[in-house]
TIKE-582245 format. One record per atom (N, C-alpha, C, O, CB): residue in three letters; x, y, z; atom name. Coordinates in pm, whole numbers, plus 50000, padded with zeros to 5 digits. Glycine has a CB too. Example, Ala and Ser with C-alpha at 12.3 -4.5 7.8 and 13.67 -1.06 7.14 Angstrom:
<pts>
[ALA,[51319,49431,50780],N],
[ALA,[51230,49550,50780],CA],
[ALA,[51320,49670,50780],C],
[ALA,[51424,49668,50846],O],
[ALA,[51131,49553,50905],CB],
[SER,[51285,49775,50708],N],
[SER,[51367,49894,50714],CA],
[SER,[51290,50003,50787],C],
[SER,[51341,50114,50804],O],
[SER,[51408,49940,50572],CB],
</pts>
This chain:
<pts>
[UNK,[81330,32744,44248],N],
[UNK,[81406,32645,44174],CA],
[UNK,[81493,32569,44273],C],
[UNK,[81564,32629,44353],O],
[UNK,[81492,32712,44062],CB],
[UNK,[81487,32437,44267],N],
[UNK,[81571,32356,44356],CA],
[UNK,[81720,32380,44328],C],
[UNK,[81759,32409,44215],O],
[UNK,[81537,32206,44340],CB],
[UNK,[81800,32367,44431],N],
[UNK,[81943,32393,44419],CA],
[UNK,[82008,32306,44311],C],
[UNK,[82093,32355,44237],O],
[UNK,[82012,32368,44553],CB],
[UNK,[81971,32181,44302],N],
[UNK,[82030,32092,44200],CA],
[UNK,[81997,32140,44060],C],
[UNK,[82081,32136,43970],O],
[UNK,[81981,31948,44219],CB],
[UNK,[81873,32186,44042],N],
[UNK,[81833,32237,43910],CA],
[UNK,[81907,32367,43879],C],
[UNK,[81949,32390,43765],O],
[UNK,[81680,32259,43904],CB],
[UNK,[81923,32451,43980],N],
[UNK,[81995,32577,43961],CA],
[UNK,[82140,32551,43919],C],
[UNK,[82193,32618,43830],O],
[UNK,[81992,32660,44090],CB],
[UNK,[82202,32454,43981],N],
[UNK,[82341,32420,43946],CA],
[UNK,[82349,32373,43802],C],
[UNK,[82445,32406,43731],O],
[UNK,[82396,32313,44041],CB],
[UNK,[82251,32295,43757],N],
[UNK,[82251,32248,43618],CA],
[UNK,[82235,32363,43520],C],
[UNK,[82305,32370,43419],O],
[UNK,[82138,32146,43597],CB],
[UNK,[82143,32454,43552],N],
[UNK,[82120,32570,43465],CA],
[UNK,[82244,32658,43462],C],
[UNK,[82284,32707,43356],O],
[UNK,[81997,32651,43513],CB],
[UNK,[82305,32679,43578],N],
[UNK,[82427,32761,43584],CA],
[UNK,[82538,32697,43501],C],
[UNK,[82612,32768,43433],O],
[UNK,[82474,32778,43731],CB],
[UNK,[82550,32566,43506],N],
[UNK,[82652,32497,43427],CA],
[UNK,[82626,32513,43278],C],
[UNK,[82720,32527,43199],O],
[UNK,[82657,32348,43464],CB],
[UNK,[82499,32512,43239],N],
[UNK,[82464,32532,43097],CA],
[UNK,[82501,32672,43052],C],
[UNK,[82555,32690,42943],O],
[UNK,[82315,32507,43074],CB],
[UNK,[82473,32771,43135],N],
[UNK,[82506,32910,43102],CA],
[UNK,[82658,32926,43090],C],
[UNK,[82706,32990,42997],O],
[UNK,[82449,33008,43209],CB],
[UNK,[82731,32869,43182],N],
[UNK,[82878,32877,43177],CA],
[UNK,[82930,32813,43049],C],
[UNK,[83021,32866,42986],O],
[UNK,[82940,32808,43302],CB],
[UNK,[82873,32699,43010],N],
[UNK,[82918,32632,42887],CA],
[UNK,[82893,32720,42766],C],
[UNK,[82976,32726,42675],O],
[UNK,[82846,32498,42870],CB],
[UNK,[82779,32788,42762],N],
[UNK,[82747,32878,42651],CA],
[UNK,[82848,32993,42648],C],
[UNK,[82900,33028,42542],O],
[UNK,[82602,32933,42664],CB],
[UNK,[82875,33052,42763],N],
[UNK,[82967,33165,42768],CA],
[UNK,[83110,33124,42732],C],
[UNK,[83182,33202,42669],O],
[UNK,[82965,33228,42908],CB],
[UNK,[83150,33006,42769],N],
[UNK,[83285,32959,42735],CA],
[UNK,[83299,32928,42586],C],
[UNK,[83409,32939,42531],O],
[UNK,[83319,32834,42816],CB],
[UNK,[83190,32891,42522],N],
[UNK,[83198,32853,42381],CA],
[UNK,[83183,32972,42285],C],
[UNK,[83208,32958,42165],O],
[UNK,[83093,32750,42350],CB],
[UNK,[83144,33086,42337],N],
[UNK,[83118,33201,42251],CA],
[UNK,[83238,33293,42237],C],
[UNK,[83342,33274,42300],O],
[UNK,[83003,33279,42304],CB],
[UNK,[83221,33390,42152],N],
[UNK,[83325,33489,42128],CA],
[UNK,[83325,33595,42239],C],
[UNK,[83225,33663,42259],O],
[UNK,[83305,33556,41989],CB],
[UNK,[83436,33609,42310],N],
[UNK,[83442,33712,42414],CA],
[UNK,[83418,33852,42359],C],
[UNK,[83356,33936,42424],O],
[UNK,[83577,33707,42484],CB],
[UNK,[83467,33878,42239],N],
[UNK,[83447,34009,42178],CA],
[UNK,[83298,34033,42150],C],
[UNK,[83245,34140,42179],O],
[UNK,[83528,34021,42046],CB],
[UNK,[83231,33933,42094],N],
[UNK,[83089,33947,42064],CA],
[UNK,[83008,33966,42192],C],
[UNK,[82916,34048,42195],O],
[UNK,[83038,33824,41987],CB],
[UNK,[83040,33891,42297],N],
[UNK,[82968,33907,42424],CA],
[UNK,[82991,34046,42482],C],
[UNK,[82897,34108,42532],O],
[UNK,[83012,33800,42524],CB],
[UNK,[83113,34095,42477],N],
[UNK,[83143,34228,42531],CA],
[UNK,[83068,34336,42454],C],
[UNK,[83012,34428,42514],O],
[UNK,[83294,34254,42528],CB],
[UNK,[83068,34326,42322],N],
[UNK,[82999,34426,42241],CA],
[UNK,[82848,34418,42260],C],
[UNK,[82780,34520,42261],O],
[UNK,[83035,34409,42093],CB],
[UNK,[82795,34298,42275],N],
[UNK,[82652,34282,42300],CA],
[UNK,[82615,34347,42433],C],
[UNK,[82514,34417,42442],O],
[UNK,[82611,34134,42300],CB],
[UNK,[82695,34323,42535],N],
[UNK,[82670,34386,42665],CA],
[UNK,[82673,34538,42654],C],
[UNK,[82588,34607,42711],O],
[UNK,[82774,34338,42769],CB],
[UNK,[82770,34590,42581],N],
[UNK,[82780,34735,42564],CA],
[UNK,[82657,34790,42492],C],
[UNK,[82602,34893,42531],O],
[UNK,[82908,34771,42486],CB],
[UNK,[82613,34721,42387],N],
[UNK,[82497,34767,42311],CA],
[UNK,[82369,34762,42394],C],
[UNK,[82288,34855,42388],O],
[UNK,[82480,34682,42185],CB],
[UNK,[82351,34656,42470],N],
[UNK,[82231,34644,42553],CA],
[UNK,[82230,34753,42659],C],
[UNK,[82125,34813,42685],O],
[UNK,[82223,34505,42620],CB],
[UNK,[82343,34779,42720],N],
[UNK,[82353,34883,42823],CA],
[UNK,[82323,35021,42763],C],
[UNK,[82254,35102,42824],O],
[UNK,[82493,34882,42888],CB],
[UNK,[82375,35047,42645],N],
[UNK,[82357,35178,42581],CA],
[UNK,[82214,35199,42531],C],
[UNK,[82169,35313,42520],O],
[UNK,[82453,35192,42464],CB],
[UNK,[82143,35091,42502],N],
[UNK,[82010,35101,42441],CA],
[UNK,[81911,35177,42527],C],
[UNK,[81822,35244,42474],O],
[UNK,[81956,34963,42414],CB],
[UNK,[81923,35168,42657],N],
[UNK,[81827,35233,42746],CA],
[UNK,[81832,35386,42737],C],
[UNK,[81735,35453,42769],O],
[UNK,[81852,35190,42889],CB],
[UNK,[81945,35439,42694],N],
[UNK,[81961,35583,42694],CA],
[UNK,[81955,35650,42559],C],
[UNK,[81995,35766,42546],O],
[UNK,[82088,35617,42756],CB],
[UNK,[81906,35580,42457],N],
[UNK,[81902,35645,42325],CA],
[UNK,[81783,35597,42243],C],
[UNK,[81716,35500,42277],O],
[UNK,[82032,35617,42249],CB],
[UNK,[81761,35670,42135],N],
[UNK,[81648,35636,42048],CA],
[UNK,[81685,35522,41953],C],
[UNK,[81802,35487,41938],O],
[UNK,[81602,35760,41968],CB],
[UNK,[81584,35465,41889],N],
[UNK,[81604,35349,41804],CA],
[UNK,[81700,35375,41688],C],
[UNK,[81788,35293,41664],O],
[UNK,[81472,35303,41750],CB],
[UNK,[81687,35486,41614],N],
[UNK,[81781,35508,41504],CA],
[UNK,[81928,35512,41549],C],
[UNK,[82015,35458,41482],O],
[UNK,[81747,35636,41434],CB],
[UNK,[81954,35576,41663],N],
[UNK,[82091,35583,41714],CA],
[UNK,[82139,35444,41755],C],
[UNK,[82255,35409,41731],O],
[UNK,[82100,35679,41834],CB],
[UNK,[82051,35365,41815],N],
[UNK,[82089,35229,41855],CA],
[UNK,[82119,35143,41733],C],
[UNK,[82218,35070,41730],O],
[UNK,[81977,35166,41940],CB],
[UNK,[82034,35151,41633],N],
[UNK,[82055,35072,41512],CA],
[UNK,[82183,35112,41440],C],
[UNK,[82252,35027,41385],O],
[UNK,[81937,35086,41419],CB],
[UNK,[82214,35241,41439],N],
[UNK,[82339,35287,41379],CA],
[UNK,[82460,35227,41452],C],
[UNK,[82555,35181,41388],O],
[UNK,[82347,35442,41382],CB],
[UNK,[82454,35228,41586],N],
[UNK,[82564,35172,41664],CA],
[UNK,[82575,35022,41641],C],
[UNK,[82686,34969,41629],O],
[UNK,[82545,35203,41814],CB],
[UNK,[82461,34952,41635],N],
[UNK,[82465,34808,41611],CA],
[UNK,[82527,34776,41475],C],
[UNK,[82609,34685,41463],O],
[UNK,[82323,34749,41620],CB],
[UNK,[82488,34851,41373],N],
[UNK,[82544,34827,41239],CA],
[UNK,[82694,34853,41237],C],
[UNK,[82770,34776,41178],O],
[UNK,[82474,34917,41135],CB],
[UNK,[82737,34961,41301],N],
[UNK,[82880,34993,41306],CA],
[UNK,[82957,34886,41384],C],
[UNK,[83068,34849,41346],O],
[UNK,[82902,35131,41370],CB],
[UNK,[82898,34837,41491],N],
[UNK,[82963,34734,41571],CA],
[UNK,[82978,34604,41492],C],
[UNK,[83084,34542,41495],O],
[UNK,[82884,34709,41701],CB],
[UNK,[82873,34564,41423],N],
[UNK,[82881,34443,41341],CA],
[UNK,[82990,34458,41236],C],
[UNK,[83068,34365,41213],O],
[UNK,[82745,34415,41273],CB],
[UNK,[82997,34572,41172],N],
[UNK,[83098,34596,41068],CA],
[UNK,[83239,34586,41125],C],
[UNK,[83330,34538,41057],O],
[UNK,[83077,34733,41003],CB],
[UNK,[83258,34631,41248],N],
[UNK,[83391,34626,41311],CA],
[UNK,[83426,34485,41357],C],
[UNK,[83537,34438,41335],O],
[UNK,[83397,34723,41429],CB],
[UNK,[83331,34418,41420],N],
[UNK,[83357,34286,41480],CA],
[UNK,[83376,34178,41374],C],
[UNK,[83453,34084,41393],O],
[UNK,[83243,34247,41574],CB],
[UNK,[83307,34192,41264],N],
[UNK,[83312,34088,41161],CA],
[UNK,[83450,34072,41099],C],
[UNK,[83484,33966,41048],O],
[UNK,[83211,34119,41053],CB],
[UNK,[83530,34178,41103],N],
[UNK,[83666,34172,41047],CA],
[UNK,[83772,34129,41148],C],
[UNK,[83889,34117,41113],O],
[UNK,[83703,34306,40990],CB],
[UNK,[83732,34106,41271],N],
[UNK,[83826,34059,41373],CA],
[UNK,[83839,33907,41363],C],
[UNK,[83755,33842,41301],O],
[UNK,[83780,34102,41516],CB],
[UNK,[83942,33851,41423],N],
[UNK,[83960,33706,41414],CA],
[UNK,[83837,33625,41458],C],
[UNK,[83804,33525,41395],O],
[UNK,[84077,33666,41498],CB],
[UNK,[83771,33667,41566],N],
[UNK,[83653,33593,41611],CA],
[UNK,[83540,33601,41510],C],
[UNK,[83469,33503,41488],O],
[UNK,[83605,33646,41746],CB],
[UNK,[83522,33716,41449],N],
[UNK,[83419,33730,41347],CA],
[UNK,[83446,33643,41226],C],
[UNK,[83356,33577,41174],O],
[UNK,[83406,33875,41303],CB],
[UNK,[83570,33643,41183],N],
[UNK,[83609,33560,41069],CA],
[UNK,[83596,33411,41102],C],
[UNK,[83556,33332,41017],O],
[UNK,[83752,33593,41025],CB],
[UNK,[83632,33374,41225],N],
[UNK,[83618,33234,41267],CA],
[UNK,[83472,33191,41268],C],
[UNK,[83439,33079,41229],O],
[UNK,[83681,33213,41406],CB],
[UNK,[83385,33280,41312],N],
[UNK,[83243,33250,41314],CA],
[UNK,[83186,33232,41174],C],
[UNK,[83107,33140,41150],O],
[UNK,[83167,33358,41385],CB],
[UNK,[83225,33318,41084],N],
[UNK,[83179,33308,40945],CA],
[UNK,[83229,33179,40882],C],
[UNK,[83153,33109,40815],O],
[UNK,[83226,33429,40863],CB],
[UNK,[83357,33148,40902],N],
[UNK,[83413,33026,40843],CA],
[UNK,[83346,32901,40900],C],
[UNK,[83320,32806,40826],O],
[UNK,[83564,33020,40867],CB],
[UNK,[83319,32902,41030],N],
[UNK,[83251,32787,41091],CA],
[UNK,[83112,32770,41033],C],
[UNK,[83068,32657,41008],O],
[UNK,[83244,32804,41243],CB],
[UNK,[83042,32880,41011],N],
[UNK,[82909,32873,40949],CA],
[UNK,[82918,32814,40809],C],
[UNK,[82840,32726,40774],O],
[UNK,[82845,33013,40944],CB],
[UNK,[83012,32861,40731],N],
[UNK,[83028,32811,40595],CA],
[UNK,[83067,32662,40593],C],
[UNK,[83027,32587,40504],O],
[UNK,[83133,32893,40521],CB],
[UNK,[83146,32622,40693],N],
[UNK,[83189,32483,40704],CA],
[UNK,[83085,32395,40773],C],
[UNK,[83104,32273,40784],O],
[UNK,[83320,32474,40778],CB],
[UNK,[82975,32456,40820],N],
[UNK,[82870,32384,40892],CA],
[UNK,[82926,32311,41016],C],
[UNK,[82901,32193,41038],O],
[UNK,[82800,32284,40798],CB],
[UNK,[83003,32386,41094],N],
[UNK,[83060,32330,41216],CA],
[UNK,[83049,32433,41328],C],
[UNK,[83018,32549,41304],O],
[UNK,[83209,32288,41194],CB],
[UNK,[83074,32388,41449],N],
[UNK,[83073,32477,41565],CA],
[UNK,[83201,32561,41564],C],
[UNK,[83309,32506,41544],O],
[UNK,[83060,32396,41699],CB],
[UNK,[83190,32693,41584],N],
[UNK,[83310,32776,41582],CA],
[UNK,[83397,32753,41707],C],
[UNK,[83350,32706,41810],O],
[UNK,[83272,32924,41573],CB],
[UNK,[83524,32786,41691],N],
[UNK,[83619,32781,41801],CA],
[UNK,[83684,32918,41811],C],
[UNK,[83751,32962,41718],O],
[UNK,[83726,32668,41781],CB],
[UNK,[83664,32985,41924],N],
[UNK,[83715,33121,41941],CA],
[UNK,[83836,33119,42032],C],
[UNK,[83841,33046,42131],O],
[UNK,[83606,33214,41998],CB],
[UNK,[83936,33201,41996],N],
[UNK,[84061,33204,42069],CA],
[UNK,[84066,33295,42184],C],
[UNK,[84168,33304,42252],O],
[UNK,[84168,33237,41983],CB],
</pts>
């Protein structure tokens, strides 16, 4: 990949990471890391529990409200 193209792709990734929920990204990273060491039922249980916890946090509520309002969410 040419350096100029790499810089463009890196800028796109940074923009995505800046616009997302830090809590959701952290929990996703934790879930992906944990997945390699456990069976599917245990992973699905953890994912369901994580969703239930994150959805009640400010970022989760902001995401739901943005979806209902048909707008891009803004995370604090």
